[in-house]
C-alpha positions as CSV (number, residue, x, y, z in Angstrom):
1,M,80.1,155.0,152.3
2,D,76.5,156.0,152.8
3,T,75.7,155.6,156.7
4,G,72.0,155.5,155.7
5,T,69.0,157.5,157.2
6,G,68.1,157.8,161.0
7,T,65.2,156.4,162.9
8,G,61.7,157.6,163.2
9,T,58.3,156.1,164.8
10,G,55.4,153.5,163.7
11,E,55.7,150.1,162.4
12,H,58.2,147.8,162.3
13,A,59.3,144.0,160.8
14,T,60.9,141.6,162.6
15,G,62.6,138.1,161.3
16,G,64.9,135.4,161.7
17,K,68.2,135.7,163.1
18,D,71.5,136.8,161.9
19,E,73.8,134.5,160.0
20,A,76.8,135.7,161.8
21,T,75.8,135.4,165.2
22,G,72.5,133.5,165.5
23,T,71.0,136.3,167.3
24,P,67.5,137.8,166.6
25,M,67.3,140.6,163.9
26,E,65.1,143.0,162.9
27,L,64.5,144.2,159.3
28,A,63.2,147.5,159.3
29,D,63.6,150.8,161.9
30,E,60.9,152.4,163.7
31,G,58.6,154.2,160.3
32,G,58.6,151.1,158.2
33,A,62.4,151.8,156.6
34,A,63.9,148.7,155.2
35,R,67.2,147.9,156.5
36,A,69.5,144.8,157.1
37,P,69.6,142.3,159.8
38,E,71.4,143.3,162.7
39,V,75.1,141.8,163.1
40,A,75.7,142.2,167.0
41,G,74.4,140.5,169.3
42,N,72.5,143.4,171.8
43,A,73.4,146.0,169.6
44,W,70.5,147.3,167.9
45,G,70.6,149.9,165.2
46,K,70.5,150.5,161.4
47,A,72.8,147.7,160.0
48,A,74.2,145.6,157.2
49,A,73.8,141.8,156.8
50,R,77.5,141.0,156.5
51,P,79.6,137.9,158.0
52,L,81.9,138.6,160.7
53,S,85.7,137.9,160.6
54,A,87.0,135.9,163.1
55,A,89.2,139.1,163.7
56,D,85.8,141.1,164.4
57,R,84.1,138.3,166.0
58,E,87.3,138.8,169.1
59,R,86.7,142.7,168.6
60,V,83.1,142.2,170.1
61,A,83.8,139.6,172.8
62,R,86.9,142.1,173.9
63,R,84.5,144.4,174.0
64,D,81.8,142.8,176.4
65,E,84.4,141.4,178.8
66,A,85.5,144.9,178.9
67,V,82.3,146.5,179.8
68,R,81.7,144.0,182.5
69,A,85.1,144.5,184.0
70,A,84.8,148.3,184.2
71,V,81.4,147.8,185.5
72,E,82.8,144.8,188.3
73,Q,86.0,146.9,189.0
74,G,83.9,150.0,189.8
75,M,85.3,152.2,187.2
76,L,82.0,152.7,186.2
77,A,79.3,153.5,188.7
78,P,76.8,156.1,190.4
79,G,80.0,158.9,191.2
80,T,81.4,158.0,187.5
81,P,78.2,157.2,185.0
82,V,80.3,157.6,181.9
83,I,83.6,157.0,180.9
84,A,84.9,155.8,177.1
85,L,86.8,152.5,176.4
86,L,90.1,151.7,173.7
87,D,90.9,148.6,172.2
88,V,94.6,148.6,172.4
89,T,94.8,144.9,170.9
90,G,92.4,146.4,168.0
91,I,94.3,149.4,167.4
92,R,97.2,147.5,167.1
93,N,95.9,145.0,164.8
94,A,94.4,147.8,162.7
95,A,98.0,149.4,162.2
96,A,99.1,146.0,161.3
97,E,96.6,145.1,158.6
98,L,97.1,149.2,157.2
99,R,100.9,148.4,157.0
100,A,100.6,144.9,155.7
101,A,97.9,146.0,152.8
102,F,100.2,148.5,151.1
103,D,103.0,146.0,151.6
104,A,101.1,143.4,149.6
105,V,100.7,145.9,146.3
106,L,103.8,147.5,146.8
107,P,107.3,146.2,145.5
108,A,109.9,146.2,148.3
109,G,111.5,148.8,149.5
110,T,109.1,151.3,148.4
111,P,109.2,154.0,150.8
112,V,105.9,154.4,152.9
113,L,105.2,156.4,155.5
114,H,101.4,155.8,157.2
115,A,100.5,159.0,158.9
116,F,97.8,158.7,161.6
117,A,95.6,162.1,161.4
118,V,95.8,163.0,164.9
119,K,92.6,165.0,164.1
120,A,90.8,162.0,164.5
121,S,91.5,161.1,168.3
122,P,94.4,163.8,169.9
123,L,95.6,161.7,172.7
124,V,98.9,161.5,173.3
125,P,98.6,157.8,174.8
126,V,97.2,156.8,171.4
127,V,99.4,158.6,169.3
128,R,102.1,157.3,170.9
129,L,100.8,153.4,170.6
130,L,100.1,154.0,167.0
131,R,103.9,155.2,166.6
132,A,105.3,152.1,168.7
133,A,102.5,150.3,165.9
134,G,105.1,151.5,162.8
135,I,102.4,154.6,162.4
136,G,103.6,158.7,161.9
137,A,101.8,161.5,162.4
138,E,99.7,164.3,160.4
139,V,99.1,167.2,161.9
140,A,97.1,170.2,161.0
141,S,97.5,172.4,163.8
142,P,100.3,174.0,166.4
143,G,98.3,172.0,169.3
144,E,98.4,168.7,167.2
145,L,101.9,169.0,166.3
146,A,102.7,169.8,170.1
147,L,100.7,166.4,170.8
148,A,102.7,164.5,168.2
149,R,106.4,165.7,169.5
150,A,105.0,164.7,173.1
151,A,103.9,161.1,172.0
152,G,107.3,160.8,170.2
153,V,106.5,160.8,166.7
154,P,109.9,162.0,165.1
155,P,109.8,165.0,162.7
156,E,110.8,163.0,159.7
157,R,107.5,161.1,160.1
158,T,105.6,163.8,160.4
159,V,103.5,165.6,158.0
160,L,102.0,169.5,158.7
161,D,98.8,169.8,156.5
162,S,96.4,172.8,157.4
163,P,94.8,175.6,155.0
164,A,95.7,178.3,157.4
165,K,99.0,177.9,158.5
166,T,100.4,180.8,160.0
167,P,104.5,182.4,159.4
168,A,105.2,180.7,162.6
169,E,103.6,177.4,162.1
170,L,105.6,177.2,158.8
171,R,109.0,178.4,160.2
172,E,108.7,175.9,163.1
173,A,108.0,173.1,160.6
174,L,110.7,173.7,158.3
175,A,112.9,174.4,161.5
176,L,112.4,170.5,162.4
177,G,112.2,169.2,159.1
178,I,108.6,167.9,159.1
179,A,107.1,167.8,155.8
180,V,105.1,170.3,154.5
181,N,102.1,170.8,151.9
182,A,101.5,174.0,150.7
183,D,97.9,174.5,150.7
184,N,97.8,177.8,148.0
185,P,100.1,179.7,146.0
186,Q,100.2,182.7,148.9
187,E,101.4,180.0,151.7
188,L,103.8,179.0,148.7
189,A,104.9,182.4,148.7
190,R,105.6,182.4,152.4
191,I,107.6,179.1,151.9
192,D,109.6,180.6,149.2
193,A,111.0,183.2,151.4
194,L,111.5,180.8,154.3
195,V,113.5,178.4,152.6
196,R,115.6,181.2,150.8
197,S,116.5,182.4,154.6
198,A,117.3,179.1,156.2
199,P,117.9,175.9,154.6
200,T,115.9,172.9,155.5
201,R,115.4,169.5,155.3
202,S,111.6,169.7,155.0
203,P,109.9,167.6,152.1
204,L,107.7,169.9,150.2
205,G,104.7,170.0,148.2
206,I,101.6,171.3,147.3
207,R,98.1,170.0,148.0
208,V,95.7,169.6,145.0
209,N,92.0,169.4,144.7
210,P,91.3,167.3,142.0
211,Q,87.5,168.4,141.8
212,V,85.9,164.7,141.5
213,G,83.4,165.7,143.4
214,G,81.6,164.5,146.7
215,G,80.4,161.6,148.7
216,S,77.0,161.5,150.6
217,I,78.1,163.6,153.8
218,G,79.1,167.5,152.1
219,A,81.0,168.6,155.0
220,L,83.8,165.8,154.5
221,S,83.8,165.9,150.9
222,T,86.9,167.6,150.0
223,A,87.4,167.0,146.5
224,T,84.1,169.1,145.1
225,T,84.4,172.3,142.8
226,T,84.3,174.8,145.7
227,S,86.4,172.8,147.8
228,K,88.5,175.4,150.2
229,F,91.5,172.9,150.4
230,G,94.3,172.9,147.4
231,V,94.9,174.1,144.6
232,A,91.6,173.5,142.4
233,L,93.3,171.7,139.3
234,R,90.4,172.1,136.9
235,D,89.9,175.7,137.7
236,E,91.1,177.9,134.3
237,G,95.0,178.3,134.6
238,A,95.2,176.1,137.5
239,R,97.4,173.2,136.1
240,E,99.9,175.4,133.9
241,W,100.4,177.2,137.3
242,L,100.9,174.1,139.0
243,L,103.6,172.8,136.4
244,R,105.5,176.2,136.3
245,A,105.5,176.5,140.3
246,Y,107.1,173.0,139.9
247,A,109.4,173.6,137.2
248,E,110.5,177.1,139.3
249,R,111.4,175.4,142.5
250,P,113.6,172.1,142.1
251,W,112.8,171.5,145.9
252,L,108.9,170.4,145.6
253,T,109.3,167.3,145.3
254,R,105.9,165.7,146.7
255,L,102.1,166.3,145.5
256,H,99.1,165.6,148.0
257,A,95.6,165.0,147.5
258,H,92.8,164.1,150.2
259,V,89.4,163.6,148.6
260,G,87.1,163.0,151.8
261,S,86.6,160.5,154.2
262,Q,83.2,159.5,155.8
263,G,80.4,159.2,152.8
264,M,83.0,158.7,150.3
265,P,82.9,155.9,147.8
266,P,86.5,154.2,147.7
267,A,86.2,154.2,144.0
268,L,85.9,158.2,143.8
269,M,88.9,158.4,146.6
270,V,91.4,156.4,143.9
271,R,90.0,158.4,141.0
272,G,90.8,161.1,143.1
273,V,94.3,159.6,143.4
274,G,94.9,159.0,139.9
275,E,94.1,162.3,139.1
276,V,97.3,163.7,141.2
277,Y,99.4,160.6,139.9
278,A,98.9,161.7,136.3
279,L,99.8,165.5,137.7
280,A,103.1,164.3,138.7
281,E,104.0,162.4,135.8
282,E,103.3,165.7,133.5
283,I,105.2,167.2,135.9
284,N,108.3,164.5,135.8
285,G,107.8,164.6,131.9
286,R,108.2,168.8,131.7
287,A,111.7,168.4,134.2
288,G,113.1,165.3,132.2
289,R,113.7,163.4,135.6
290,R,111.3,162.5,138.6
291,Q,111.5,165.6,140.3
292,V,108.0,164.8,142.3
293,D,109.1,161.0,143.9
294,T,106.3,160.9,146.7
295,L,102.7,161.2,146.3
296,D,101.1,161.7,149.6
297,I,97.2,160.1,149.2
298,G,95.5,161.1,152.1
299,G,93.3,159.1,154.2
300,G,89.6,158.7,154.3
301,L,88.5,155.2,154.1
302,P,85.0,155.2,155.4
303,V,83.9,152.7,158.4
304,D,81.2,150.7,158.3
305,F,78.8,152.1,161.6
306,G,76.2,149.9,160.4
307,S,77.6,146.6,162.0
308,D,80.5,145.3,163.3
309,A,82.1,144.4,160.3
310,S,85.0,146.1,159.4
311,T,84.6,147.0,155.9
312,P,86.0,148.5,153.3
313,T,89.1,146.9,154.2
314,Y,92.9,148.7,154.1
315,A,93.5,145.2,151.6
316,R,90.6,146.4,149.6
317,Y,91.5,149.5,149.3
318,A,95.1,148.7,148.2
319,R,94.3,146.4,145.8
320,L,91.8,149.0,144.4
321,L,94.5,151.5,143.7
322,A,96.9,149.0,142.2
323,E,94.4,147.7,139.8
324,T,93.3,151.4,139.2
325,V,96.4,153.3,139.2
326,P,99.2,150.9,138.7
327,G,102.0,153.4,137.7
328,L,101.5,155.0,141.5
329,M,102.2,151.6,143.2
330,D,104.9,150.5,140.8
331,G,107.5,151.5,142.9
332,R,108.5,154.6,141.5
333,Y,106.9,156.6,143.9
334,G,107.1,157.1,147.5
335,L,103.9,156.9,149.2
336,V,102.3,158.7,152.3
337,T,98.8,157.9,153.6
338,E,97.0,159.9,156.4
339,F,94.2,157.5,158.0
340,G,92.4,158.4,161.0
341,R,88.9,156.9,161.6
342,S,89.5,153.7,160.1
343,L,92.3,153.3,162.4
344,L,90.5,153.9,165.5
345,A,86.8,153.9,165.0
346,K,85.5,150.2,165.6
347,H,88.0,149.9,168.7
348,G,86.3,153.1,170.8
349,T,83.2,152.5,172.5
350,V,81.1,155.0,175.3
351,V,79.9,153.3,178.0
352,A,76.9,155.1,180.0
353,R,74.9,154.0,183.1
354,V,71.2,154.3,183.1
355,E,70.0,156.9,185.6
356,Y,66.3,157.2,185.0
357,A,63.7,155.2,182.7
358,K,60.7,157.0,182.2
359,S,57.9,157.2,179.3
360,A,56.5,160.1,177.3
361,G,53.7,159.6,174.5
362,G,53.8,156.3,174.9
363,R,57.9,156.3,174.0
364,A,60.3,154.7,176.7
365,V,63.2,156.9,177.4
366,A,66.6,155.7,178.9
367,V,68.4,158.9,180.5
368,T,72.0,158.4,180.6
369,H,75.1,160.2,181.2
370,A,76.0,160.1,177.6
371,G,74.9,163.0,174.8
372,V,76.1,165.8,172.7
373,Q,79.8,166.0,175.3
374,V,80.7,162.8,173.3
375,A,78.4,162.2,170.1
376,A,78.1,166.1,168.9
377,R,78.0,164.8,165.4
378,T,75.4,162.2,166.2
379,V,73.3,164.6,167.9
380,Y,73.4,167.2,165.7
381,A,73.1,165.5,162.5
382,P,71.8,161.9,163.3
383,Q,70.7,161.3,159.3
384,A,74.6,161.6,158.6
385,W,76.2,159.9,162.0
386,P,73.4,157.4,163.0
387,L,75.1,154.8,166.1
388,R,74.3,151.5,167.0
389,I,73.5,151.1,170.7
390,A,74.2,147.8,172.9
391,A,72.5,147.3,176.1
392,Y,74.3,145.5,179.3
393,D,72.0,144.8,182.6
394,A,73.6,146.3,185.5
395,K,76.4,143.8,186.0
396,G,77.8,144.8,183.0
397,R,76.2,141.5,180.8
398,P,74.6,141.8,177.6
399,K,71.2,142.4,178.2
400,E,68.4,139.5,177.7
401,G,64.6,140.1,176.9
402,P,61.9,141.4,174.9
403,R,63.1,144.7,173.2
404,V,61.3,147.5,173.2
405,V,60.7,151.0,171.4
406,Q,63.0,153.3,173.1
407,D,65.0,156.8,172.8
408,V,68.5,156.2,174.7
409,A,68.8,160.1,176.1
410,G,72.0,162.4,176.7
411,P,72.0,164.4,180.1
412,A,72.2,168.0,178.1
413,C,69.0,170.4,178.3
414,F,67.7,170.6,175.0
415,A,65.3,167.9,173.4
416,G,67.9,166.9,170.5
417,D,70.4,165.4,172.7
418,L,69.8,161.6,172.0
419,L,72.1,158.9,171.0
420,A,69.3,156.8,169.6
421,E,65.5,157.5,168.8
422,G,63.2,155.1,168.6
423,R,65.1,152.2,169.0
424,R,63.9,148.4,169.7
425,L,66.5,147.5,172.7
426,P,66.0,145.0,175.6
427,E,63.7,147.7,178.3
428,L,66.7,149.7,179.8
429,A,65.9,150.2,183.7
430,P,68.0,152.7,186.3
431,G,71.4,151.2,186.8
432,D,71.6,149.4,183.5
433,V,74.3,150.6,180.8
434,V,74.3,151.4,177.4
435,A,77.2,151.5,175.2
436,A,77.7,153.5,172.0
437,L,79.6,151.7,169.8
438,D,82.4,152.4,167.1
439,T,83.0,155.8,168.8
440,G,87.2,155.6,168.7
441,A,87.3,158.7,166.6
442,Y,86.1,162.0,166.5
443,F,83.5,161.1,169.5
444,F,84.4,161.1,173.0
445,A,87.6,162.5,172.1
446,H,86.3,165.8,170.9
447,H,84.6,167.3,173.8
448,Y,81.8,169.2,173.7
449,A,81.3,171.2,176.8
450,Y,77.4,172.2,176.8
451,N,76.1,172.6,180.0
452,S,79.4,172.4,181.5
453,L,79.5,168.7,181.3
454,P,82.9,167.7,182.3
455,R,85.0,165.6,179.8
456,V,85.2,162.0,180.1
457,G,87.8,159.3,181.5
458,V,89.3,157.8,179.0
459,Y,90.3,154.2,179.3
460,G,92.7,151.4,177.2
461,Y,92.2,148.0,177.8
462,V,93.8,144.5,177.6
463,A,91.4,141.8,177.5
464,H,93.4,138.3,178.3
465,G,90.6,136.4,178.9
466,G,90.7,133.1,181.4
467,P,91.9,133.9,184.7
468,D,93.9,136.9,184.0
469,G,90.4,139.2,183.0
470,V,91.3,142.8,181.8
471,R,93.8,145.1,182.4
472,F,92.7,148.8,182.0
473,A,95.4,151.9,181.9
474,T,94.3,155.5,182.0
475,V,94.5,157.6,178.6
476,R,92.8,160.7,179.8
477,D,91.8,161.7,183.1
478,P,88.0,162.6,184.1
479,Q,87.8,166.2,184.2
480,T,86.6,167.8,187.8
481,V,84.4,170.6,188.7
482,R,87.2,172.3,189.4
483,E,88.9,171.9,186.3
484,I,86.1,173.3,184.8
485,V,85.7,176.1,187.0
486,T,89.4,177.1,186.3
487,E,88.8,176.8,182.1
488,S,85.9,179.0,182.5
489,G,88.0,182.2,183.6
490,G,87.6,181.6,187.6
491,A,90.9,183.3,187.9
492,H,89.2,186.0,186.5
493,A,85.9,186.3,188.3
494,G,86.0,190.0,188.7
495,A,87.5,190.7,184.9
496,L,84.3,192.6,183.8
497,T,82.5,194.0,186.7
498,N,85.8,195.8,187.7
499,L,86.2,197.3,184.3
């Protein structure tokens, strides 16, 4: 999905009410760039005009309830001006939707492992929550493997992918029985030696780059001609090498491909999967048996950051796979998926107090404590990663009132530290609250320590509605100044002067 461009300055157009919410909507970003109406009631940013499902409406209601409760309970206060929230109910629902989508198109009894891409939210309680919901773990470093193990994910439900696995990492994975996808011929040679030296129960395969092209975000397109990942399938001699590698190693039973993620059209993802399926059929045809019994099709389903709609859905993607690559979905092959962003993004929110409201060059600027440390991608690449911003008053209630063009700025000491630029929002004042939406994956979980800003506290919530209100649980404690000093070499303060 192409997330589109960011905002500019200049004239604007307004009009009507959104069909899904009945709220006022805006038809152009500042600068006159045409765009679709807003969907979320008090969230203004680039959006798509889509009716919300009942589940989406419930999620939005839970989010608003959680923001209000966080303010009322003192979690967001002058001393803790920025926090991150995770919707536990939403995450559970997403996991259930993923499993149901594939179950609906696969014959009963087809082996399927849905492995969460831990990189999307490397937080032990999140991985454990997903494990309890029937989701495994896909890891790409010793740290991610340690997190998955701490969360209780068993080795047989863990997959190791990385283009730079060390001998020690491979040895540990094979000893534990974790599935491994070799990235290249040199890594496969290392695995050869390890398999000869000690037996392993690890399912083993090779990652293939089907070279079907990229999406709208080059950095996340992993099936381009020159991608660093996997064996480039269309390179001269590569296909024959793969066929020979499998013929010589009867213990190679898997094939893996991951075409890309955000900015990748689902149709292109499916095309890449189809290329790998065809290779599996060729390998098995030459072997005269079903040597390759499982295809790891990666993850990468894009997220709609422009609205509160959960689209594209897992159900739509699974149906597209079944229609386009029917042989993959007829029960002859086991499947592994590696979704991350699509499981978490819609269920996370960064919430920050407005510290100051000022004006520069006629533009209102709301200065908050949420910026590059929680949204590095948006700050450094706003065209690719625009975020919607929701405005709340000082009591955590959706803010009403006339909208004015304003920037929402972060605390870091450089001009580009902006969550949003030139957005029309109800005018923000000191003590008001802003929320950066759809930040449950690859945002606040990935701290960027510019200006030695502390990692924000992360809290899960369940919104019960009625008198029971909202219950919170700590996922990650906020970082203290003492911890910042320790991480910054405080114990070695004299190390350089003493040389």
